[in-house]
C-alpha positions in Angstrom: -25.6 -8.8 9.3 -28.2 -7.3 7.5 -27.4 -8.1 3.7 -27.8 -11.7 4.9 -31.7 -13.4 5.0 -33.0 -15.1 7.7 -31.3 -18.9 7.4 -34.7 -20.6 7.6 -36.2 -22.7 4.7 -39.6 -21.3 5.7 -38.5 -17.8 5.1 -36.5 -18.5 2.0 -37.3 -17.4 -1.2 -35.4 -17.6 -4.5 -37.1 -14.7 -6.1 -36.4 -12.6 -2.8 -33.0 -13.6 -2.4 -32.4 -12.9 -6.7 -33.8 -9.0 -5.7 -31.8 -8.5 -2.8 -28.0 -9.7 -4.8 -29.3 -7.1 -7.4 -29.2 -4.4 -5.2 -26.2 -5.5 -3.3 -24.4 -5.8 -6.4 -24.4 -2.0 -7.0 -22.5 -1.5 -3.6 -19.5 -4.1 -4.3 -16.4 -2.0 -4.8 -14.1 -3.3 -7.7 -11.2 -1.1 -6.8 -8.9 -1.0 -4.1 -5.1 -1.9 -2.9 -4.3 -3.6 0.3 -2.0 -1.7 1.9 -1.2 -3.5 5.3 -2.0 -7.1 4.8 -0.7 -9.1 8.2 -3.4 -11.7 8.4 -5.7 -13.4 5.7 -8.8 -15.7 6.6 -9.9 -18.7 4.3 -13.8 -19.6 4.7 -14.8 -23.0 3.6 -17.5 -25.1 4.4 -18.4 -29.0 4.3 -21.7 -30.7 4.8 -22.8 -34.3 6.3 -26.4 -35.0 5.3 -28.3 -31.0 6.2 -25.6 -30.3 8.8 -22.6 -28.1 7.3 -19.6 -27.5 9.2 -17.9 -23.9 8.9 -14.2 -23.2 9.4 -12.8 -19.9 9.5 -8.7 -20.4 9.3 -6.7 -17.2 9.9 -3.1 -17.3 8.7 -0.3 -15.1 9.3 1.2 -13.3 6.2 3.3 -13.3 3.8 4.1 -16.9 5.5 0.9 -18.4 5.2 1.0 -20.4 8.7 -1.9 -21.3 10.4 -2.7 -18.8 13.4 -5.9 -19.6 14.7 -9.1 -21.4 13.2 -13.1 -21.7 14.3 -15.5 -24.3 13.6 -19.1 -23.7 13.4 -21.6 -26.7 13.2 -25.1 -26.4 12.6 -27.7 -27.5 10.4 -28.4 -26.3 7.2 -32.2 -25.6 6.1 -31.9 -23.3 2.8 -31.8 -25.5 -0.3 -28.8 -25.4 -2.8 -29.6 -23.1 -5.6 -27.4 -21.9 -8.3 -26.1 -18.8 -7.7 -27.6 -18.4 -4.4 -24.8 -20.1 -2.5 -24.3 -17.1 0.1 -27.9 -17.7 1.6 -27.2 -21.3 2.1 -23.8 -21.3 3.3 -22.9 -17.9 4.5 -24.7 -17.7 7.9 -22.6 -20.0 9.2 -19.6 -18.6 8.0 -20.2 -15.7 9.5 -20.4 -17.6 12.8 -17.2 -19.3 12.5 -15.5 -15.6 11.4 -17.1 -14.2 14.3 -15.3 -16.5 16.7 -11.9 -15.8 15.7 -10.0 -13.8 18.5 -8.1 -11.9 15.5 -9.5 -9.6 12.5 -8.7 -10.3 9.0 -7.0 -8.0 6.9 -8.4 -10.5 3.8 -10.6 -12.9 3.5 -10.7 -15.6 0.5 -13.9 -17.4 0.0 -14.4 -21.1 -1.1 -16.5 -19.5 -4.2 -17.3 -17.0 -6.6 -17.1 -13.4 -6.4 -18.3 -10.8 -9.2 -18.0 -13.7 -11.6 -21.7 -14.5 -10.9 -24.9 -14.1 -12.9 -25.7 -11.3 -10.9 -22.1 -10.1 -10.0 -22.8 -11.6 -6.3 -21.2 -14.6 -5.4 -21.0 -15.6 -1.9 -17.2 -14.0 -1.9 -18.6 -10.6 -2.8 -21.7 -10.8 -0.3 -19.4 -11.8 2.6 -16.9 -8.9 1.9 -19.6 -6.7 1.5 -21.1 -7.5 5.1 -17.5 -7.9 6.7 -16.9 -4.6 5.2 -13.2 -6.4 4.4 -11.6 -6.6 1.1 -12.4 -10.2 -0.3 -11.3 -12.5 -3.0 -13.2 -15.8 -4.1 -11.5 -18.9 -4.9 -13.8 -21.4 -7.3 -13.1 -24.4 -9.0 -15.6 -24.1 -11.8 -16.7 -21.4 -14.0 -20.5 -20.1 -13.2 -20.7 -17.9 -16.1 -18.3 -16.0 -18.5 -15.7 -16.7 -20.9 -12.0 -17.7 -20.5 -9.5 -14.9 -22.5 -5.9 -14.9 -22.6 -3.9 -11.5 -22.7 -0.3 -11.2 -22.4 0.4 -14.7 -21.4 -2.4 -14.6 -18.7 -5.6 -16.0 -18.3 -9.1 -14.1 -16.9 -12.2 -14.8 -16.7 -14.6 -12.0 -18.4 -18.3 -11.6 -17.6 -20.1 -9.1 -19.7 -17.2 -7.8 -20.9 -15.6 -6.9 -17.7 -12.2 -8.8 -16.4 -13.5 -10.5 -12.9 -11.4 -13.1 -12.2 -7.6 -14.8 -13.1 -7.6 -18.1 -14.3 -4.5 -19.8 -12.5 -3.3 -23.3 -12.7 -0.5 -23.5 -10.1 2.7 -25.9 -10.6 1.2 -26.1 -14.4 -1.7 -28.3 -12.9 -4.4 -28.9 -15.4 -6.8 -28.1 -12.7 -7.7 -24.1 -12.8 -8.9 -22.3 -10.0 -10.6 -19.0 -10.6 -9.6 -16.2 -8.2 -11.9 -13.5 -8.5 -12.5 -10.0 -7.4 -15.0 -10.2 -4.2 -15.2 -6.6 -2.8 -12.9 -3.7 -2.1 -10.0 -5.2 -4.4 -9.4 -4.7 -8.1 -7.9 -7.1 -10.4 -4.4 -5.6 -10.7 -3.9 -5.9 -6.9 -5.2 -9.2 -6.9 -2.5 -10.4 -9.8 -0.2 -8.6 -7.4 -1.5 -10.5 -4.2 -2.5 -13.9 -6.0 1.2 -15.4 -6.4 2.0 -15.2 -2.7 -1.5 -16.8 -1.7 -0.2 -20.5 -3.1 2.2 -23.2 -1.5 3.8 -25.4 -4.1 2.2 -28.9 -3.3 -1.2 -28.1 -4.1 -3.6 -26.0 -6.3 -5.7 -23.9 -3.7 -4.9 -20.9 -2.2 -3.6 -21.7 1.3 -6.1 -20.0 3.4 -9.0 -21.8 1.4 -7.0 -25.2 1.3 -6.5 -25.3 5.0 -10.1 -24.4 5.6 -11.3 -27.0 3.4 -8.8 -29.4 5.3 -10.1 -28.7 9.0 -13.5 -28.7 7.8 -13.0 -32.4 6.1 -11.4 -33.6 9.3 -14.2 -32.3 11.3 -16.7 -33.7 9.0 -15.0 -37.4 9.9 -15.5 -36.8 13.3 -18.9 -35.6 13.5 -19.8 -38.8 10.8 -18.0 -41.4 13.4 -20.1 -39.6 16.4 -23.4 -39.7 14.9 -22.3 -43.9 13.9 -21.9 -44.3 17.6 -25.3 -42.4 18.7 -27.2 -44.5 16.3 -26.1 -47.6 17.7 
């Protein structure tokens, strides 16, 4: 876990975080094929005030059925700074992942991978720390431009294809599936269609993690309301 800065606000420095990102970006591997893919983990985090609710949802592959999940609730002290999401959210996500009883062959994170100003979004950061193939699943563009080639759309950053632009079910909403770590764009193209179900536009692993995080958030909100009476 040495690639994650301490998660207390008194120690956090945006300048230090940016410097670390630039160093770690050089370690990211944008190649690789996943020969064994039996389990996929989706990581997401919801908030209630300054409380973060991190969820790691482990699904079997290729049937995309939930096998187990882990939840970690904790205070988030690092301020939100665009491009530095990993330093705010990754510590709780790591704790949730570590609570799982089964290791994952692939990690999908709610956020960007290399389609990031310093080529090190939260999905790349987490993949590097876990030493796992990782993919980012983001709903908005952080940087780059969309280009079309052979009937497909891609997100290109500094001349490099970093993500697929998908609109499952013909949805107007786009999801940006980016290289995180230890995966190539060709492998991402091969795997991407198998990560979705028909009733929503998010990849199933992060969809389930998001759904669970919101359910837990509702329970935490009710609990806090009762305590305040």
